[in-house]
ChimeraX commands (.cxc) that place a marker at each C-alpha (Angstrom):
marker #1 position -36.73,-35.00,77.98 radius 0.5
marker #1 position -35.27,-37.38,80.66 radius 0.5
marker #1 position -31.95,-37.60,82.17 radius 0.5
marker #1 position -31.52,-40.75,79.78 radius 0.5
marker #1 position -32.63,-38.81,76.28 radius 0.5
marker #1 position -30.73,-35.94,77.38 radius 0.5
marker #1 position -27.70,-37.80,78.01 radius 0.5
marker #1 position -28.19,-39.95,74.63 radius 0.5
marker #1 position -28.45,-37.00,72.67 radius 0.5
marker #1 position -25.56,-35.23,73.75 radius 0.5
marker #1 position -23.33,-38.00,73.22 radius 0.5
marker #1 position -24.70,-38.30,70.01 radius 0.5
marker #1 position -23.68,-34.29,69.41 radius 0.5
marker #1 position -20.11,-35.09,70.89 radius 0.5
marker #1 position -19.46,-38.14,68.43 radius 0.5
marker #1 position -20.08,-35.82,65.21 radius 0.5
marker #1 position -16.59,-33.88,65.81 radius 0.5
marker #1 position -13.49,-36.14,65.14 radius 0.5
marker #1 position -11.64,-34.97,67.71 radius 0.5
marker #1 position -14.47,-35.46,70.41 radius 0.5
marker #1 position -15.77,-38.85,68.88 radius 0.5
marker #1 position -13.61,-41.60,71.44 radius 0.5
marker #1 position -14.69,-39.74,74.99 radius 0.5
marker #1 position -18.03,-38.48,73.52 radius 0.5
marker #1 position -20.17,-40.79,76.08 radius 0.5
marker #1 position -18.18,-40.06,78.60 radius 0.5
marker #1 position -17.99,-36.28,78.43 radius 0.5
marker #1 position -21.50,-36.18,77.94 radius 0.5
marker #1 position -21.85,-37.95,81.24 radius 0.5
marker #1 position -19.53,-36.29,83.39 radius 0.5
marker #1 position -21.17,-32.91,82.00 radius 0.5
marker #1 position -24.60,-33.97,82.98 radius 0.5
marker #1 position -23.74,-35.17,86.71 radius 0.5
marker #1 position -21.77,-31.30,86.81 radius 0.5
marker #1 position -24.54,-29.65,85.69 radius 0.5
marker #1 position -27.42,-31.73,88.08 radius 0.5
marker #1 position -25.09,-31.77,90.72 radius 0.5
marker #1 position -26.04,-35.54,91.37 radius 0.5
marker #1 position -24.10,-38.74,91.72 radius 0.5
marker #1 position -23.59,-41.43,88.83 radius 0.5
marker #1 position -25.04,-44.02,91.37 radius 0.5
marker #1 position -28.36,-41.35,91.10 radius 0.5
marker #1 position -28.27,-41.03,87.20 radius 0.5
marker #1 position -28.09,-45.21,87.02 radius 0.5
marker #1 position -30.95,-45.01,89.63 radius 0.5
marker #1 position -33.38,-42.95,88.44 radius 0.5
marker #1 position -32.82,-42.50,84.19 radius 0.5
marker #1 position -36.28,-41.74,83.48 radius 0.5
marker #1 position -36.21,-38.57,86.09 radius 0.5
marker #1 position -37.44,-35.52,83.94 radius 0.5
marker #1 position -34.39,-33.01,83.19 radius 0.5
marker #1 position -35.20,-29.51,84.77 radius 0.5
marker #1 position -35.60,-26.96,81.67 radius 0.5
marker #1 position -32.94,-24.40,83.65 radius 0.5
marker #1 position -30.71,-27.36,83.82 radius 0.5
marker #1 position -31.07,-28.27,80.60 radius 0.5
marker #1 position -30.49,-24.69,79.40 radius 0.5
marker #1 position -27.00,-24.83,81.31 radius 0.5
marker #1 position -26.13,-28.17,79.96 radius 0.5
marker #1 position -26.65,-27.57,76.64 radius 0.5
marker #1 position -24.35,-24.26,77.14 radius 0.5
marker #1 position -22.05,-26.81,78.58 radius 0.5
marker #1 position -22.12,-29.04,75.52 radius 0.5
marker #1 position -21.46,-25.92,73.08 radius 0.5
marker #1 position -18.07,-25.58,75.05 radius 0.5
marker #1 position -17.14,-28.82,74.69 radius 0.5
marker #1 position -18.05,-28.58,71.12 radius 0.5
marker #1 position -15.42,-25.77,71.02 radius 0.5
marker #1 position -13.13,-28.28,72.11 radius 0.5
marker #1 position -12.74,-26.63,75.72 radius 0.5
marker #1 position -11.29,-29.28,78.35 radius 0.5
marker #1 position -14.09,-30.83,80.17 radius 0.5
marker #1 position -11.74,-29.85,83.31 radius 0.5
marker #1 position -12.48,-26.38,82.60 radius 0.5
marker #1 position -16.15,-26.62,82.27 radius 0.5
marker #1 position -16.70,-28.15,85.35 radius 0.5
marker #1 position -13.97,-26.36,87.27 radius 0.5
marker #1 position -11.68,-29.25,89.00 radius 0.5
marker #1 position -9.76,-32.17,88.38 radius 0.5
marker #1 position -8.83,-34.84,90.54 radius 0.5
marker #1 position -4.94,-35.38,91.03 radius 0.5
marker #1 position -3.68,-38.00,93.48 radius 0.5
marker #1 position -6.48,-38.81,95.35 radius 0.5
marker #1 position -6.90,-34.74,96.09 radius 0.5
marker #1 position -9.49,-32.25,94.30 radius 0.5
marker #1 position -7.99,-29.70,93.03 radius 0.5
marker #1 position -9.65,-26.59,91.09 radius 0.5
marker #1 position -8.61,-25.89,87.49 radius 0.5
marker #1 position -8.95,-22.53,85.29 radius 0.5
marker #1 position -7.79,-21.56,81.74 radius 0.5
marker #1 position -4.62,-19.87,83.84 radius 0.5
marker #1 position -3.21,-23.41,84.84 radius 0.5
marker #1 position -2.39,-26.67,83.16 radius 0.5
marker #1 position -4.92,-29.70,83.65 radius 0.5
marker #1 position -2.67,-31.95,86.18 radius 0.5
marker #1 position -2.15,-35.63,84.46 radius 0.5
marker #1 position -2.05,-39.03,85.41 radius 0.5
marker #1 position 1.29,-39.16,84.41 radius 0.5
marker #1 position 2.57,-36.68,87.11 radius 0.5
marker #1 position 1.59,-38.78,89.95 radius 0.5
marker #1 position 4.84,-40.93,88.85 radius 0.5
marker #1 position 6.68,-37.61,89.91 radius 0.5
marker #1 position 5.01,-37.78,92.98 radius 0.5
marker #1 position 5.52,-41.08,93.69 radius 0.5
marker #1 position 9.19,-41.30,92.48 radius 0.5
marker #1 position 9.49,-38.25,94.95 radius 0.5
marker #1 position 7.75,-39.82,98.15 radius 0.5
marker #1 position 9.59,-43.05,97.77 radius 0.5
marker #1 position 12.96,-41.05,98.18 radius 0.5
marker #1 position 11.80,-38.42,100.93 radius 0.5
marker #1 position 11.52,-39.35,104.68 radius 0.5
marker #1 position 8.09,-38.56,105.53 radius 0.5
marker #1 position 8.88,-37.94,109.09 radius 0.5
marker #1 position 11.83,-35.10,108.85 radius 0.5
marker #1 position 11.82,-31.95,108.25 radius 0.5
marker #1 position 12.03,-30.69,104.78 radius 0.5
marker #1 position 12.73,-27.99,102.83 radius 0.5
marker #1 position 11.12,-28.22,99.12 radius 0.5
marker #1 position 10.47,-26.37,95.96 radius 0.5
marker #1 position 8.25,-26.79,93.05 radius 0.5
marker #1 position 9.31,-24.79,90.33 radius 0.5
marker #1 position 6.42,-24.22,88.03 radius 0.5
marker #1 position 3.45,-25.18,90.11 radius 0.5
marker #1 position 0.35,-23.90,88.13 radius 0.5
marker #1 position -2.57,-25.78,89.72 radius 0.5
marker #1 position -0.33,-26.23,93.11 radius 0.5
marker #1 position -0.91,-30.26,92.19 radius 0.5
marker #1 position 2.86,-31.60,93.03 radius 0.5
marker #1 position 3.49,-29.44,95.93 radius 0.5
marker #1 position 0.14,-29.95,97.66 radius 0.5
marker #1 position 0.26,-33.67,97.20 radius 0.5
marker #1 position 3.64,-34.04,98.73 radius 0.5
marker #1 position 2.48,-31.51,101.71 radius 0.5
marker #1 position -0.15,-33.54,102.55 radius 0.5
marker #1 position 2.18,-36.77,102.42 radius 0.5
marker #1 position 5.02,-35.47,103.73 radius 0.5
marker #1 position 3.54,-33.46,106.93 radius 0.5
marker #1 position 7.21,-32.12,108.06 radius 0.5
marker #1 position 7.79,-30.54,104.83 radius 0.5
marker #1 position 8.08,-26.59,103.97 radius 0.5
marker #1 position 7.08,-25.64,100.33 radius 0.5
marker #1 position 8.07,-22.95,98.37 radius 0.5
marker #1 position 5.58,-23.32,94.95 radius 0.5
marker #1 position 7.13,-21.00,92.33 radius 0.5
marker #1 position 5.33,-20.00,89.40 radius 0.5
marker #1 position 5.45,-16.89,86.52 radius 0.5
marker #1 position 1.94,-16.46,86.71 radius 0.5
marker #1 position 0.03,-14.85,88.99 radius 0.5
marker #1 position -3.03,-15.87,88.15 radius 0.5
marker #1 position -1.99,-20.01,88.26 radius 0.5
marker #1 position -0.31,-18.81,92.04 radius 0.5
marker #1 position -4.09,-17.57,93.09 radius 0.5
marker #1 position -5.45,-20.77,91.81 radius 0.5
marker #1 position -3.21,-23.05,93.39 radius 0.5
marker #1 position -3.43,-20.93,96.93 radius 0.5
marker #1 position -7.06,-21.43,96.97 radius 0.5
marker #1 position -6.48,-25.22,96.14 radius 0.5
marker #1 position -3.94,-25.22,98.83 radius 0.5
marker #1 position -6.36,-23.64,101.39 radius 0.5
marker #1 position -8.97,-26.05,100.33 radius 0.5
marker #1 position -6.67,-29.06,100.97 radius 0.5
marker #1 position -5.67,-27.70,103.91 radius 0.5
marker #1 position -1.86,-27.44,103.95 radius 0.5
marker #1 position -1.99,-23.87,102.86 radius 0.5
marker #1 position 0.32,-22.91,106.29 radius 0.5
marker #1 position 2.97,-24.89,105.02 radius 0.5
marker #1 position 3.36,-23.86,101.44 radius 0.5
marker #1 position 4.66,-20.50,100.48 radius 0.5
marker #1 position 3.73,-18.93,97.20 radius 0.5
marker #1 position 6.06,-16.91,95.47 radius 0.5
marker #1 position 5.80,-15.25,91.59 radius 0.5
marker #1 position 9.19,-16.61,90.31 radius 0.5
marker #1 position 11.00,-17.18,86.68 radius 0.5
marker #1 position 12.09,-20.63,87.43 radius 0.5
marker #1 position 14.06,-20.33,90.77 radius 0.5
marker #1 position 15.21,-16.78,90.15 radius 0.5
marker #1 position 13.35,-14.92,92.64 radius 0.5
marker #1 position 14.35,-17.70,95.31 radius 0.5
marker #1 position 18.38,-16.83,94.90 radius 0.5
marker #1 position 21.20,-18.27,96.69 radius 0.5
marker #1 position 20.09,-19.65,100.46 radius 0.5
marker #1 position 23.24,-21.10,102.40 radius 0.5
marker #1 position 20.67,-23.66,103.81 radius 0.5
marker #1 position 19.40,-24.73,100.31 radius 0.5
marker #1 position 16.50,-27.16,99.17 radius 0.5
marker #1 position 16.51,-31.07,100.71 radius 0.5
marker #1 position 14.51,-31.18,97.17 radius 0.5
marker #1 position 13.35,-29.28,94.07 radius 0.5
marker #1 position 10.39,-31.37,92.03 radius 0.5
marker #1 position 9.34,-29.56,88.71 radius 0.5
marker #1 position 6.69,-30.49,85.57 radius 0.5
marker #1 position 8.45,-27.86,83.25 radius 0.5
marker #1 position 7.24,-27.06,79.78 radius 0.5
marker #1 position 8.63,-29.84,77.34 radius 0.5
marker #1 position 6.40,-29.80,74.24 radius 0.5
marker #1 position 8.41,-29.00,71.54 radius 0.5
marker #1 position 7.17,-25.93,69.13 radius 0.5
marker #1 position 7.35,-28.50,66.13 radius 0.5
marker #1 position 4.75,-30.43,68.04 radius 0.5
marker #1 position 2.39,-27.85,68.25 radius 0.5
marker #1 position 0.10,-28.22,65.18 radius 0.5
marker #1 position 0.42,-32.08,66.09 radius 0.5
marker #1 position -1.58,-31.61,69.55 radius 0.5
marker #1 position -5.25,-32.26,70.29 radius 0.5
marker #1 position -6.97,-29.05,69.82 radius 0.5
marker #1 position -8.52,-29.02,73.62 radius 0.5
marker #1 position -4.52,-28.67,74.89 radius 0.5
marker #1 position -3.19,-26.51,72.04 radius 0.5
marker #1 position -5.96,-23.80,71.67 radius 0.5
marker #1 position -7.05,-23.83,75.87 radius 0.5
marker #1 position -4.21,-24.98,78.24 radius 0.5
marker #1 position -2.00,-22.18,78.76 radius 0.5
marker #1 position 1.23,-22.19,75.94 radius 0.5
marker #1 position 3.84,-20.96,78.76 radius 0.5
marker #1 position 3.11,-24.30,80.41 radius 0.5
marker #1 position 3.11,-26.35,77.14 radius 0.5
marker #1 position 6.17,-25.26,75.15 radius 0.5
marker #1 position 9.82,-25.21,75.58 radius 0.5
marker #1 position 11.27,-23.95,72.23 radius 0.5
marker #1 position 12.18,-26.20,68.96 radius 0.5
marker #1 position 13.34,-29.16,71.21 radius 0.5
marker #1 position 11.51,-28.99,73.85 radius 0.5
marker #1 position 14.56,-28.30,76.08 radius 0.5
marker #1 position 14.88,-24.94,76.82 radius 0.5
marker #1 position 13.56,-24.77,80.21 radius 0.5
marker #1 position 15.37,-28.03,81.62 radius 0.5
marker #1 position 18.86,-26.22,80.27 radius 0.5
marker #1 position 17.92,-23.40,82.35 radius 0.5
marker #1 position 16.43,-25.37,85.46 radius 0.5
marker #1 position 19.19,-27.80,85.96 radius 0.5
marker #1 position 22.12,-25.17,86.53 radius 0.5
marker #1 position 19.63,-23.50,88.98 radius 0.5
marker #1 position 18.24,-26.10,91.16 radius 0.5
marker #1 position 22.22,-27.19,91.34 radius 0.5
marker #1 position 22.94,-24.11,93.08 radius 0.5
marker #1 position 20.11,-24.03,95.09 radius 0.5
marker #1 position 20.06,-27.33,96.33 radius 0.5
marker #1 position 21.96,-29.15,99.61 radius 0.5
marker #1 position 24.81,-31.24,98.68 radius 0.5
marker #1 position 23.02,-34.77,97.87 radius 0.5
marker #1 position 19.36,-32.93,97.40 radius 0.5
marker #1 position 17.37,-34.27,95.21 radius 0.5
marker #1 position 16.46,-33.49,91.68 radius 0.5
marker #1 position 12.98,-34.84,90.18 radius 0.5
marker #1 position 11.87,-33.70,86.84 radius 0.5
marker #1 position 9.06,-34.78,84.39 radius 0.5
marker #1 position 10.14,-35.05,80.93 radius 0.5
marker #1 position 8.82,-35.77,77.98 radius 0.5
marker #1 position 8.60,-38.70,75.20 radius 0.5
marker #1 position 12.42,-39.27,73.64 radius 0.5
marker #1 position 13.98,-36.44,75.85 radius 0.5
marker #1 position 15.91,-39.78,78.13 radius 0.5
marker #1 position 19.48,-39.04,76.22 radius 0.5
marker #1 position 18.74,-35.09,76.24 radius 0.5
marker #1 position 18.30,-34.97,80.38 radius 0.5
marker #1 position 21.00,-37.48,80.64 radius 0.5
marker #1 position 23.66,-34.88,79.14 radius 0.5
marker #1 position 22.21,-32.24,81.01 radius 0.5
marker #1 position 22.47,-33.80,84.16 radius 0.5
marker #1 position 26.04,-35.26,83.27 radius 0.5
marker #1 position 27.52,-33.55,86.59 radius 0.5
marker #1 position 24.91,-34.69,89.00 radius 0.5
marker #1 position 24.94,-38.60,90.72 radius 0.5
marker #1 position 22.63,-41.30,90.90 radius 0.5
marker #1 position 20.65,-39.81,87.93 radius 0.5
marker #1 position 18.12,-42.70,86.85 radius 0.5
marker #1 position 14.65,-42.55,84.95 radius 0.5
marker #1 position 10.98,-43.68,85.91 radius 0.5
marker #1 position 9.34,-45.46,83.36 radius 0.5
marker #1 position 5.17,-44.57,82.88 radius 0.5
marker #1 position 2.59,-47.28,82.43 radius 0.5
marker #1 position 3.51,-47.19,78.76 radius 0.5
marker #1 position 6.96,-47.79,79.55 radius 0.5
marker #1 position 8.20,-44.40,78.88 radius 0.5
marker #1 position 10.84,-42.48,80.79 radius 0.5
marker #1 position 8.52,-39.80,82.25 radius 0.5
marker #1 position 10.51,-38.79,85.50 radius 0.5
marker #1 position 14.38,-37.86,85.40 radius 0.5
marker #1 position 16.17,-38.42,89.16 radius 0.5
marker #1 position 19.49,-36.78,90.25 radius 0.5
marker #1 position 21.02,-36.02,93.25 radius 0.5
marker #1 position 23.55,-32.87,93.60 radius 0.5
marker #1 position 27.29,-33.73,93.76 radius 0.5
marker link #1:1,2 radius 0.2
marker link #1:2,3 radius 0.2
marker link #1:3,4 radius 0.2
marker link #1:4,5 radius 0.2
marker link #1:5,6 radius 0.2
marker link #1:6,7 radius 0.2
marker link #1:7,8 radius 0.2
marker link #1:8,9 radius 0.2
marker link #1:9,10 radius 0.2
marker link #1:10,11 radius 0.2
marker link #1:11,12 radius 0.2
marker link #1:12,13 radius 0.2
marker link #1:13,14 radius 0.2
marker link #1:14,15 radius 0.2
marker link #1:15,16 radius 0.2
marker link #1:16,17 radius 0.2
marker link #1:17,18 radius 0.2
marker link #1:18,19 radius 0.2
marker link #1:19,20 radius 0.2
marker link #1:20,21 radius 0.2
marker link #1:21,22 radius 0.2
marker link #1:22,23 radius 0.2
marker link #1:23,24 radius 0.2
marker link #1:24,25 radius 0.2
marker link #1:25,26 radius 0.2
marker link #1:26,27 radius 0.2
marker link #1:27,28 radius 0.2
marker link #1:28,29 radius 0.2
marker link #1:29,30 radius 0.2
marker link #1:30,31 radius 0.2
marker link #1:31,32 radius 0.2
marker link #1:32,33 radius 0.2
marker link #1:33,34 radius 0.2
marker link #1:34,35 radius 0.2
marker link #1:35,36 radius 0.2
marker link #1:36,37 radius 0.2
marker link #1:37,38 radius 0.2
marker link #1:38,39 radius 0.2
marker link #1:39,40 radius 0.2
marker link #1:40,41 radius 0.2
marker link #1:41,42 radius 0.2
marker link #1:42,43 radius 0.2
marker link #1:43,44 radius 0.2
marker link #1:44,45 radius 0.2
marker link #1:45,46 radius 0.2
marker link #1:46,47 radius 0.2
marker link #1:47,48 radius 0.2
marker link #1:48,49 radius 0.2
marker link #1:49,50 radius 0.2
marker link #1:50,51 radius 0.2
marker link #1:51,52 radius 0.2
marker link #1:52,53 radius 0.2
marker link #1:53,54 radius 0.2
marker link #1:54,55 radius 0.2
marker link #1:55,56 radius 0.2
marker link #1:56,57 radius 0.2
marker link #1:57,58 radius 0.2
marker link #1:58,59 radius 0.2
marker link #1:59,60 radius 0.2
marker link #1:60,61 radius 0.2
marker link #1:61,62 radius 0.2
marker link #1:62,63 radius 0.2
marker link #1:63,64 radius 0.2
marker link #1:64,65 radius 0.2
marker link #1:65,66 radius 0.2
marker link #1:66,67 radius 0.2
marker link #1:67,68 radius 0.2
marker link #1:68,69 radius 0.2
marker link #1:69,70 radius 0.2
marker link #1:70,71 radius 0.2
marker link #1:71,72 radius 0.2
marker link #1:72,73 radius 0.2
marker link #1:73,74 radius 0.2
marker link #1:74,75 radius 0.2
marker link #1:75,76 radius 0.2
marker link #1:76,77 radius 0.2
marker link #1:77,78 radius 0.2
marker link #1:78,79 radius 0.2
marker link #1:79,80 radius 0.2
marker link #1:80,81 radius 0.2
marker link #1:81,82 radius 0.2
marker link #1:82,83 radius 0.2
marker link #1:83,84 radius 0.2
marker link #1:84,85 radius 0.2
marker link #1:85,86 radius 0.2
marker link #1:86,87 radius 0.2
marker link #1:87,88 radius 0.2
marker link #1:88,89 radius 0.2
marker link #1:89,90 radius 0.2
marker link #1:90,91 radius 0.2
marker link #1:91,92 radius 0.2
marker link #1:92,93 radius 0.2
marker link #1:93,94 radius 0.2
marker link #1:94,95 radius 0.2
marker link #1:95,96 radius 0.2
marker link #1:96,97 radius 0.2
marker link #1:97,98 radius 0.2
marker link #1:98,99 radius 0.2
marker link #1:99,100 radius 0.2
marker link #1:100,101 radius 0.2
marker link #1:101,102 radius 0.2
marker link #1:102,103 radius 0.2
marker link #1:103,104 radius 0.2
marker link #1:104,105 radius 0.2
marker link #1:105,106 radius 0.2
marker link #1:106,107 radius 0.2
marker link #1:107,108 radius 0.2
marker link #1:108,109 radius 0.2
marker link #1:109,110 radius 0.2
marker link #1:110,111 radius 0.2
marker link #1:111,112 radius 0.2
marker link #1:112,113 radius 0.2
marker link #1:113,114 radius 0.2
marker link #1:114,115 radius 0.2
marker link #1:115,116 radius 0.2
marker link #1:116,117 radius 0.2
marker link #1:117,118 radius 0.2
marker link #1:118,119 radius 0.2
marker link #1:119,120 radius 0.2
marker link #1:120,121 radius 0.2
marker link #1:121,122 radius 0.2
marker link #1:122,123 radius 0.2
marker link #1:123,124 radius 0.2
marker link #1:124,125 radius 0.2
marker link #1:125,126 radius 0.2
marker link #1:126,127 radius 0.2
marker link #1:127,128 radius 0.2
marker link #1:128,129 radius 0.2
marker link #1:129,130 radius 0.2
marker link #1:130,131 radius 0.2
marker link #1:131,132 radius 0.2
marker link #1:132,133 radius 0.2
marker link #1:133,134 radius 0.2
marker link #1:134,135 radius 0.2
marker link #1:135,136 radius 0.2
marker link #1:136,137 radius 0.2
marker link #1:137,138 radius 0.2
marker link #1:138,139 radius 0.2
marker link #1:139,140 radius 0.2
marker link #1:140,141 radius 0.2
marker link #1:141,142 radius 0.2
marker link #1:142,143 radius 0.2
marker link #1:143,144 radius 0.2
marker link #1:144,145 radius 0.2
marker link #1:145,146 radius 0.2
marker link #1:146,147 radius 0.2
marker link #1:147,148 radius 0.2
marker link #1:148,149 radius 0.2
marker link #1:149,150 radius 0.2
marker link #1:150,151 radius 0.2
marker link #1:151,152 radius 0.2
marker link #1:152,153 radius 0.2
marker link #1:153,154 radius 0.2
marker link #1:154,155 radius 0.2
marker link #1:155,156 radius 0.2
marker link #1:156,157 radius 0.2
marker link #1:157,158 radius 0.2
marker link #1:158,159 radius 0.2
marker link #1:159,160 radius 0.2
marker link #1:160,161 radius 0.2
marker link #1:161,162 radius 0.2
marker link #1:162,163 radius 0.2
marker link #1:163,164 radius 0.2
marker link #1:164,165 radius 0.2
marker link #1:165,166 radius 0.2
marker link #1:166,167 radius 0.2
marker link #1:167,168 radius 0.2
marker link #1:168,169 radius 0.2
marker link #1:169,170 radius 0.2
marker link #1:170,171 radius 0.2
marker link #1:171,172 radius 0.2
marker link #1:172,173 radius 0.2
marker link #1:173,174 radius 0.2
marker link #1:174,175 radius 0.2
marker link #1:175,176 radius 0.2
marker link #1:176,177 radius 0.2
marker link #1:177,178 radius 0.2
marker link #1:178,179 radius 0.2
marker link #1:179,180 radius 0.2
marker link #1:180,181 radius 0.2
marker link #1:181,182 radius 0.2
marker link #1:182,183 radius 0.2
marker link #1:183,184 radius 0.2
marker link #1:184,185 radius 0.2
marker link #1:185,186 radius 0.2
marker link #1:186,187 radius 0.2
marker link #1:187,188 radius 0.2
marker link #1:188,189 radius 0.2
marker link #1:189,190 radius 0.2
marker link #1:190,191 radius 0.2
marker link #1:191,192 radius 0.2
marker link #1:192,193 radius 0.2
marker link #1:193,194 radius 0.2
marker link #1:194,195 radius 0.2
marker link #1:195,196 radius 0.2
marker link #1:196,197 radius 0.2
marker link #1:197,198 radius 0.2
marker link #1:198,199 radius 0.2
marker link #1:199,200 radius 0.2
marker link #1:200,201 radius 0.2
marker link #1:201,202 radius 0.2
marker link #1:202,203 radius 0.2
marker link #1:203,204 radius 0.2
marker link #1:204,205 radius 0.2
marker link #1:205,206 radius 0.2
marker link #1:206,207 radius 0.2
marker link #1:207,208 radius 0.2
marker link #1:208,209 radius 0.2
marker link #1:209,210 radius 0.2
marker link #1:210,211 radius 0.2
marker link #1:211,212 radius 0.2
marker link #1:212,213 radius 0.2
marker link #1:213,214 radius 0.2
marker link #1:214,215 radius 0.2
marker link #1:215,216 radius 0.2
marker link #1:216,217 radius 0.2
marker link #1:217,218 radius 0.2
marker link #1:218,219 radius 0.2
marker link #1:219,220 radius 0.2
marker link #1:220,221 radius 0.2
marker link #1:221,222 radius 0.2
marker link #1:222,223 radius 0.2
marker link #1:223,224 radius 0.2
marker link #1:224,225 radius 0.2
marker link #1:225,226 radius 0.2
marker link #1:226,227 radius 0.2
marker link #1:227,228 radius 0.2
marker link #1:228,229 radius 0.2
marker link #1:229,230 radius 0.2
marker link #1:230,231 radius 0.2
marker link #1:231,232 radius 0.2
marker link #1:232,233 radius 0.2
marker link #1:233,234 radius 0.2
marker link #1:234,235 radius 0.2
marker link #1:235,236 radius 0.2
marker link #1:236,237 radius 0.2
marker link #1:237,238 radius 0.2
marker link #1:238,239 radius 0.2
marker link #1:239,240 radius 0.2
marker link #1:240,241 radius 0.2
marker link #1:241,242 radius 0.2
marker link #1:242,243 radius 0.2
marker link #1:243,244 radius 0.2
marker link #1:244,245 radius 0.2
marker link #1:245,246 radius 0.2
marker link #1:246,247 radius 0.2
marker link #1:247,248 radius 0.2
marker link #1:248,249 radius 0.2
marker link #1:249,250 radius 0.2
marker link #1:250,251 radius 0.2
marker link #1:251,252 radius 0.2
marker link #1:252,253 radius 0.2
marker link #1:253,254 radius 0.2
marker link #1:254,255 radius 0.2
marker link #1:255,256 radius 0.2
marker link #1:256,257 radius 0.2
marker link #1:257,258 radius 0.2
marker link #1:258,259 radius 0.2
marker link #1:259,260 radius 0.2
marker link #1:260,261 radius 0.2
marker link #1:261,262 radius 0.2
marker link #1:262,263 radius 0.2
marker link #1:263,264 radius 0.2
marker link #1:264,265 radius 0.2
marker link #1:265,266 radius 0.2
marker link #1:266,267 radius 0.2
marker link #1:267,268 radius 0.2
marker link #1:268,269 radius 0.2
marker link #1:269,270 radius 0.2
marker link #1:270,271 radius 0.2
marker link #1:271,272 radius 0.2
marker link #1:272,273 radius 0.2
marker link #1:273,274 radius 0.2
marker link #1:274,275 radius 0.2
marker link #1:275,276 radius 0.2
marker link #1:276,277 radius 0.2
marker link #1:277,278 radius 0.2
marker link #1:278,279 radius 0.2
marker link #1:279,280 radius 0.2
marker link #1:280,281 radius 0.2
marker link #1:281,282 radius 0.2
marker link #1:282,283 radius 0.2
view
């Protein structure tokens, strides 16, 4: 079979699944490029090139995995975030474009030419910590996660993005391992679990069945982690220190109440006009 025939057949297979239909063509192409280790330009230039038999078997295996709703990012082992490449495994949440709003908001509020002490709570793949380290060359970042497997992935990503010397990885339940440092942090950032348990069944199976549940769900209302993290962050920040949190759909009012004792509380909307980032300063 040629590249074109292989791609067409795989897309048809994926399109038969109602959960994969919308992205079938894109997924089939991404998986083919990964298996062949070629660029999209090469695929478009040589669509009638014969598919090597050993690659054909590997490609079909990847299609079978996708038909089981395994995310493409886990199959190919990588995801782009804020212009950087990240290794991802089922131990970490897949970095999403919405979280780039959090990084962008923090970079607008912090000076890039001064020493900074930042904590990233629930670092996962390290996407937020590493993106901030790349764009804040004088920042020293503590990246915390309760999962040792996630921290191993994040440490690898820090090395590959050449910022490992400025990020300290620490296993911790939120900020518990940091303690009360008299110098405090200039900023604490987090994309914590915020999906209500009641929404579990409505999630796409590739999220519900494959991404780590500890990085997704936070109690019946989705607010359990915020209720613990906000007071911890207040104790760990310097006066006027910045707290930046990604939040879920419909959580703005609840976060406003949780941040009532803070100053300068504001929200950043995503491209759909949904409040996505909560910002506040320690009083």
